[in-house]
C-alpha positions as CSV (number, residue, x, y, z in Angstrom):
1,X,25.3,9.8,11.9
2,X,26.1,6.1,12.0
3,X,26.4,4.1,8.8
4,X,25.2,0.7,7.9
5,X,27.5,-2.3,8.5
6,X,30.0,-2.9,5.7
7,X,28.4,-6.2,4.6
8,X,25.0,-4.5,4.4
9,X,26.4,-1.7,2.3
10,X,28.1,-4.1,-0.1
11,X,25.0,-6.4,-0.3
12,X,22.5,-3.6,-0.4
13,X,21.5,-3.7,-4.1
14,X,20.8,-7.5,-4.0
15,X,18.8,-7.1,-0.8
16,X,16.9,-4.2,-2.3
17,X,16.0,-6.2,-5.4
18,X,14.5,-9.0,-3.3
19,X,12.6,-6.4,-1.3
20,X,11.3,-4.9,-4.6
21,X,10.2,-8.3,-5.7
22,X,8.2,-8.7,-2.5
23,X,6.6,-5.3,-3.0
24,X,5.9,-6.1,-6.6
25,X,4.1,-9.4,-5.8
26,X,2.0,-7.8,-3.0
27,X,1.0,-4.9,-5.2
28,X,0.1,-7.1,-8.1
29,X,-2.2,-9.2,-6.0
30,X,-3.8,-6.1,-4.4
31,X,-4.4,-4.0,-7.6
32,X,-5.5,-6.9,-9.9
33,X,-9.0,-6.8,-8.4
34,X,-10.2,-3.4,-9.8
35,X,-10.7,-4.5,-13.5
36,X,-12.1,-7.8,-12.4
37,X,-15.2,-6.4,-10.4
38,X,-17.4,-6.2,-13.5
39,X,-16.5,-9.7,-14.8
40,X,-16.9,-11.2,-11.4
41,X,-20.4,-9.5,-11.0
42,X,-21.4,-10.8,-14.4
43,X,-20.0,-14.3,-13.7
44,X,-22.0,-14.7,-10.4
45,X,-25.0,-12.6,-11.6
46,X,-24.7,-10.0,-8.8
47,X,-24.7,-6.2,-8.6
48,X,-21.4,-4.4,-8.8
49,X,-21.8,-3.2,-5.2
50,X,-21.8,-6.9,-4.2
51,X,-18.8,-7.9,-6.3
52,X,-17.0,-4.9,-4.7
53,X,-17.1,-6.8,-1.4
54,X,-14.2,-8.9,-2.8
55,X,-12.1,-5.7,-2.9
56,X,-13.4,-4.2,0.2
57,X,-13.0,-7.4,2.3
58,X,-9.4,-7.8,0.9
59,X,-8.5,-4.2,2.0
60,X,-10.2,-4.6,5.3
61,X,-8.3,-7.7,6.2
62,X,-5.1,-6.2,4.7
63,X,-5.4,-3.3,7.1
64,X,-6.4,-5.2,10.3
65,X,-3.6,-7.7,10.0
66,X,-0.8,-5.0,9.8
67,X,-0.4,-4.8,13.6
68,X,-0.4,-8.6,14.0
69,X,2.3,-9.0,11.4
70,X,4.2,-5.9,12.7
71,X,4.4,-7.3,16.2
72,X,5.4,-10.7,14.9
73,X,8.0,-9.0,12.8
74,X,9.5,-7.4,15.9
75,X,9.6,-10.7,17.7
76,X,10.6,-13.3,15.1
77,X,12.2,-11.3,12.2
78,X,11.2,-9.5,9.1
79,X,12.0,-12.2,6.5
80,X,10.5,-15.1,8.6
81,X,7.2,-13.2,8.8
82,X,7.1,-12.6,5.1
83,X,7.7,-16.3,4.3
84,X,5.1,-17.5,6.8
85,X,2.6,-15.1,5.3
86,X,3.3,-16.1,1.8
87,X,2.2,-19.7,2.5
88,X,-1.3,-18.3,3.5
89,X,-1.3,-16.1,0.3
90,X,-0.7,-19.1,-1.9
91,X,-3.5,-21.0,-0.3
92,X,-5.9,-18.0,-0.5
93,X,-5.0,-17.6,-4.1
94,X,-5.8,-21.2,-4.9
95,X,-9.1,-20.8,-3.1
96,X,-9.9,-17.7,-5.1
97,X,-9.4,-19.6,-8.4
98,X,-11.6,-22.4,-7.2
99,X,-14.4,-20.3,-5.6
100,X,-17.8,-21.7,-6.7
101,X,-19.8,-18.6,-5.3
102,X,-19.2,-15.0,-4.6
103,X,-19.3,-15.6,-0.9
104,X,-16.5,-18.2,-1.1
105,X,-14.6,-15.8,-3.3
106,X,-14.9,-13.0,-0.8
107,X,-13.7,-15.2,2.0
108,X,-10.7,-16.4,-0.1
109,X,-9.8,-12.8,-0.8
110,X,-10.1,-11.9,2.8
111,X,-7.6,-14.7,3.5
112,X,-5.3,-13.6,0.8
113,X,-5.4,-10.0,1.9
114,X,-4.7,-11.0,5.5
115,X,-1.5,-12.8,4.4
116,X,-0.2,-10.4,1.7
117,X,-0.6,-7.7,4.4
118,X,2.8,-8.8,5.8
119,X,4.9,-8.1,2.8
120,X,5.2,-4.4,2.1
121,X,5.3,-3.3,5.8
122,X,8.1,-5.8,6.4
123,X,10.1,-4.5,3.4
124,X,9.6,-0.9,4.7
125,X,10.9,-1.9,8.2
126,X,13.7,-3.8,6.6
127,X,14.8,-0.6,4.9
128,X,14.3,1.3,8.2
129,X,16.6,-1.2,10.0
130,X,19.3,-1.2,7.3
131,X,19.5,2.4,5.8
132,X,20.3,5.6,7.8
133,X,17.5,8.1,8.1
134,X,19.5,10.7,6.0
135,X,19.2,8.5,2.9
136,X,16.3,6.3,3.7
137,X,13.7,7.9,1.4
138,X,15.9,6.8,-1.6
139,X,15.5,3.0,-1.1
140,X,11.9,3.7,-0.1
141,X,11.4,5.4,-3.4
142,X,12.9,2.3,-5.1
143,X,10.3,0.2,-3.2
144,X,7.6,2.7,-4.4
145,X,8.9,2.1,-8.0
146,X,8.4,-1.6,-7.6
147,X,4.9,-1.1,-6.3
148,X,4.2,1.2,-9.3
149,X,5.4,-1.5,-11.8
150,X,3.2,-4.0,-9.9
151,X,0.2,-1.6,-10.1
152,X,0.6,-1.0,-13.8
153,X,1.1,-4.8,-14.5
154,X,-1.9,-5.7,-12.3
155,X,-4.4,-3.2,-13.6
156,X,-3.5,-3.5,-17.3
157,X,-2.5,-7.2,-17.2
158,X,-5.5,-8.3,-15.1
159,X,-8.0,-6.7,-17.4
160,X,-6.3,-8.2,-20.5
161,X,-5.9,-11.7,-18.9
162,X,-9.6,-11.6,-17.8
163,X,-10.8,-10.9,-21.3
164,X,-8.6,-13.6,-22.7
165,X,-8.8,-16.4,-20.1
166,X,-11.3,-15.3,-17.5
167,X,-10.9,-13.6,-14.1
168,X,-9.9,-16.9,-12.4
169,X,-6.6,-16.9,-14.4
170,X,-5.6,-13.7,-12.8
171,X,-5.8,-15.2,-9.3
172,X,-3.9,-18.2,-10.5
173,X,-1.1,-16.0,-11.7
174,X,-0.8,-14.0,-8.5
175,X,-0.8,-17.2,-6.4
176,X,2.0,-18.6,-8.6
177,X,4.0,-15.3,-8.1
178,X,3.6,-15.7,-4.3
179,X,4.9,-19.2,-4.5
180,X,8.0,-18.1,-6.4
181,X,8.6,-15.3,-3.9
182,X,8.4,-17.7,-1.0
183,X,11.3,-19.6,-2.5
184,X,13.3,-16.5,-3.5
185,X,13.2,-15.0,0.0
186,X,15.4,-17.8,1.3
187,X,18.3,-15.7,0.0
188,X,17.4,-12.7,2.0
189,X,19.1,-12.4,5.4
190,X,17.5,-10.8,8.4
191,X,18.5,-7.1,8.6
192,X,21.1,-5.5,11.0
193,X,20.0,-2.1,12.2
194,X,22.0,0.7,10.5
195,X,21.5,3.1,13.4
196,X,21.6,2.6,17.2
197,X,18.1,1.5,18.2
198,X,15.9,-1.4,19.0
199,X,16.6,-4.8,17.7
200,X,13.9,-7.2,16.7
201,X,11.5,-7.5,19.6
202,X,12.2,-3.9,20.8
203,X,9.4,-2.3,22.7
204,X,7.9,-5.7,23.6
205,X,9.6,-6.1,27.0
206,X,13.0,-7.0,28.3
207,X,15.2,-9.3,26.2
208,X,13.8,-12.7,26.4
209,X,10.5,-11.5,27.9
210,X,7.8,-13.6,26.4
211,X,4.9,-12.6,28.6
212,X,1.9,-12.1,26.3
213,X,1.0,-8.6,27.5
214,X,4.4,-7.2,26.5
215,X,3.4,-7.8,22.8
216,X,0.9,-4.9,23.1
217,X,3.5,-2.5,24.6
218,X,4.7,-1.1,21.2
219,X,1.1,-0.5,20.1
220,X,0.6,1.6,23.2
221,X,3.9,3.4,22.6
222,X,2.8,4.4,19.1
223,X,-0.7,5.4,20.0
224,X,0.6,7.5,22.9
225,X,2.6,9.6,20.5
226,X,0.6,12.6,19.2
227,X,2.6,12.9,16.0
228,X,2.1,9.2,15.3
229,X,-1.7,9.9,15.6
230,X,-1.4,12.6,13.1
231,X,0.4,10.4,10.6
232,X,-2.1,7.6,11.1
233,X,-5.1,10.0,10.6
234,X,-3.5,11.3,7.4
235,X,-2.9,7.7,6.1
236,X,-6.5,6.8,6.8
237,X,-7.9,9.7,4.7
238,X,-5.3,9.1,2.0
239,X,-6.3,5.4,1.8
240,X,-10.0,6.4,1.4
241,X,-9.5,9.0,-1.2
242,X,-6.7,7.4,-3.2
243,X,-6.9,3.7,-3.0
244,X,-10.6,3.5,-2.2
245,X,-11.7,5.7,-5.1
246,X,-9.0,4.4,-7.5
247,X,-10.8,1.0,-7.3
248,X,-13.7,2.5,-9.3
249,X,-11.7,4.1,-12.2
250,X,-11.7,0.9,-14.3
251,X,-15.4,0.0,-13.5
252,X,-16.4,3.6,-14.4
253,X,-15.0,2.9,-18.0
254,X,-16.6,-0.5,-18.0
255,X,-20.0,0.9,-17.2
256,X,-19.7,3.0,-20.4
257,X,-19.0,-0.1,-22.5
258,X,-15.2,-0.4,-22.4
259,X,-13.7,-3.9,-22.2
260,X,-11.8,-5.0,-19.0
261,X,-8.6,-4.8,-21.0
262,X,-9.1,-1.2,-22.1
263,X,-10.3,-0.1,-18.7
264,X,-7.4,-1.9,-17.0
265,X,-4.8,-0.2,-19.4
266,X,-6.3,3.3,-18.8
267,X,-6.5,2.8,-15.0
268,X,-2.9,1.5,-15.3
269,X,-1.8,5.1,-15.7
270,X,-1.6,5.1,-12.0
271,X,1.3,2.7,-12.0
272,X,3.1,4.5,-14.8
273,X,2.7,7.8,-13.0
274,X,4.0,6.4,-9.7
275,X,7.0,4.8,-11.5
276,X,8.0,8.0,-13.3
277,X,7.4,10.4,-10.4
278,X,9.1,8.1,-7.9
279,X,12.3,8.7,-10.0
280,X,11.8,12.4,-9.6
281,X,11.2,12.2,-5.9
282,X,14.4,10.1,-5.5
283,X,16.4,13.0,-7.0
284,X,14.6,15.6,-4.9
285,X,15.2,13.9,-1.5
286,X,17.6,16.1,0.5
287,X,17.1,19.0,-1.8
288,X,13.4,19.8,-1.4
289,X,11.9,19.9,2.1
290,X,9.4,17.2,3.0
291,X,6.5,19.6,3.4
292,X,7.0,20.8,-0.1
293,X,7.0,17.2,-1.3
294,X,3.8,16.4,0.5
295,X,2.1,19.7,-0.7
296,X,3.1,18.7,-4.3
297,X,1.5,15.3,-3.8
298,X,-1.7,17.0,-2.6
299,X,-1.8,19.1,-5.7
300,X,-1.5,15.9,-7.9
301,X,-4.3,14.3,-5.9
302,X,-6.7,17.2,-6.3
303,X,-6.0,17.5,-10.0
304,X,-6.5,13.8,-10.6
305,X,-10.2,13.9,-10.0
306,X,-11.1,16.9,-12.2
307,X,-11.1,15.1,-15.6
308,X,-13.2,12.0,-14.7
309,X,-15.5,14.2,-12.7
310,X,-16.3,16.2,-15.8
311,X,-16.2,13.3,-18.3
312,X,-15.5,9.6,-17.8
313,X,-13.4,8.7,-20.9
314,X,-10.3,6.5,-21.4
315,X,-8.2,9.7,-21.7
316,X,-9.5,11.4,-18.6
317,X,-9.1,8.1,-16.6
318,X,-5.6,7.6,-17.9
319,X,-4.6,11.2,-16.9
320,X,-6.3,10.7,-13.5
321,X,-4.1,7.6,-13.0
322,X,-0.9,9.5,-13.9
323,X,-1.9,12.2,-11.4
324,X,-2.6,9.7,-8.7
325,X,0.8,8.1,-9.4
326,X,2.3,11.5,-8.8
327,X,0.4,11.8,-5.5
328,X,1.6,8.4,-4.4
329,X,5.2,9.2,-5.2
330,X,5.2,12.6,-3.6
331,X,2.6,12.5,-0.8
332,X,2.6,8.9,0.2
333,X,6.4,8.5,0.2
334,X,6.6,11.5,2.5
335,X,4.0,10.1,4.9
336,X,5.7,6.6,4.7
337,X,9.1,8.0,5.5
338,X,7.6,10.0,8.3
339,X,6.1,6.7,9.7
340,X,9.5,5.0,9.8
341,X,10.8,7.9,12.0
342,X,8.0,9.0,14.3
343,X,8.5,6.3,16.9
344,X,11.8,4.7,16.2
345,X,11.8,2.5,19.4
346,X,8.7,0.7,17.9
347,X,9.4,1.2,14.2
348,X,7.8,-2.0,13.0
349,X,4.7,-1.4,14.9
350,X,4.5,2.2,13.8
351,X,4.8,1.1,10.1
352,X,2.2,-1.6,10.7
353,X,-0.3,0.8,12.2
354,X,0.4,3.2,9.3
355,X,-0.5,0.5,6.8
356,X,-3.5,-0.5,9.0
357,X,-4.8,3.1,8.8
358,X,-4.1,3.3,5.1
359,X,-6.0,0.1,4.2
360,X,-8.8,0.6,6.6
361,X,-9.3,4.0,4.9
362,X,-9.1,2.1,1.6
363,X,-11.8,-0.4,2.7
364,X,-14.0,2.6,3.9
365,X,-13.5,4.5,0.7
366,X,-14.4,1.3,-1.3
367,X,-17.5,0.8,0.8
368,X,-18.7,4.4,0.8
369,X,-18.2,4.6,-3.0
370,X,-20.1,1.3,-3.8
371,X,-23.6,2.8,-3.8
372,X,-22.7,5.6,-6.2
373,X,-20.8,3.2,-8.4
374,X,-23.6,0.7,-8.4
375,X,-26.0,3.5,-9.5
376,X,-23.5,4.6,-12.2
377,X,-23.0,8.0,-10.6
378,X,-19.2,8.0,-11.1
379,X,-18.9,11.8,-11.6
380,X,-20.5,12.3,-8.2
381,X,-18.1,9.8,-6.7
382,X,-15.0,11.6,-8.2
383,X,-16.4,15.0,-7.1
384,X,-16.6,13.7,-3.5
385,X,-13.0,12.5,-3.8
386,X,-11.9,16.0,-5.0
387,X,-13.6,17.6,-2.0
388,X,-11.7,15.5,0.4
389,X,-8.4,15.7,-1.5
390,X,-7.9,19.4,-1.2
391,X,-7.9,19.6,2.7
392,X,-5.8,16.4,2.9
393,X,-2.9,17.9,0.9
394,X,-3.0,21.1,2.8
395,X,-3.1,19.5,6.3
396,X,-0.4,17.0,5.3
397,X,2.0,19.7,4.1
398,X,1.3,21.9,7.2
399,X,1.7,19.1,9.7
400,X,4.9,17.8,8.2
401,X,6.2,21.4,8.2
402,X,5.6,21.8,11.9
403,X,6.8,18.3,13.0
404,X,10.7,19.1,13.0
405,X,10.2,22.4,14.8
406,X,7.9,21.0,17.5
407,X,9.9,17.9,18.2
408,X,12.8,18.6,20.5
409,X,15.9,16.3,20.2
410,X,15.2,13.1,22.1
411,X,11.5,13.9,22.6
412,X,9.2,11.0,21.8
413,X,5.9,12.9,21.9
């Protein structure tokens, strides 16, 4: 097993902190929307289902742009892509603050989601380029910890800030954070691959080949790999049942009379759970097989929906958030690590498609849940999530267990 270059090893902690800052910023922007849906609906005088379009549109754009940013990342570099995208994220954030109508707000959130879409996949590929596969899940767990902190800050802080200063102040805060990150990333060098493999631009043609059709080659490489298709399918379902339904935890409490601050704090249990359990996963990597990690995450996911399905209450929502955080730490980190390995010659594109599937699933889950949420039928929504969660956990564990045995050395499909 090859090791990272000496300068990468020595500089690893500083680079990882900057990557965590990028993950934190992206996650804060993405998860701030949930406790704002009810205040936005009230502000514009529209139904909750209409306000949910701001979240669904964001997730849809976030998912669709993953491949675009992934291909650009392969061609022009991970850090450069993040900095270009942050310019758009700042502009989208400003437009969100100034939006005079819900339609303008939805467009602004779509723009912001399309741009923040570049950040987390680029950090994941950066880790894949810089850390050997044997230890890669540890820095990935550190990135998950940063996203967990961002989730907790976003859900709890956004609700509180919305109660104190209005929902527009939340988008002003996330736009400012994106501007700060844009400057901070000047100190992050482009990665040097830790293992023999493709450099930036790999899978897009011969070195120096700029013909437009070669850009699509890594997409075809990933989609032609049957194990990659399994990972993408699992990511889509995970996005629908975890991120899509998670969006409605805070509105479920607000529908019962809770303030945005209380709803956000309760739903913020997700971030706390992800942070705590990511520390556990970090210690278990290398000791516990990946299928067992995935199965444990599936168990957390199924358990999460039982409480709010029976009774929507701040305690049951907080416990659901904690359990979903455990699912994210165990199941999602396993799928995420799998995505960095399944097609190594097109790693950036594979990770981009993984995120695309995840957030297209999230958008689908948000859209499918909107009618039930608008009708106040939150227990039915959480029951549907439970029904999907059980087979997801089982299939993820079984598929991950079969992957090493069915993949001969050197085989790509």
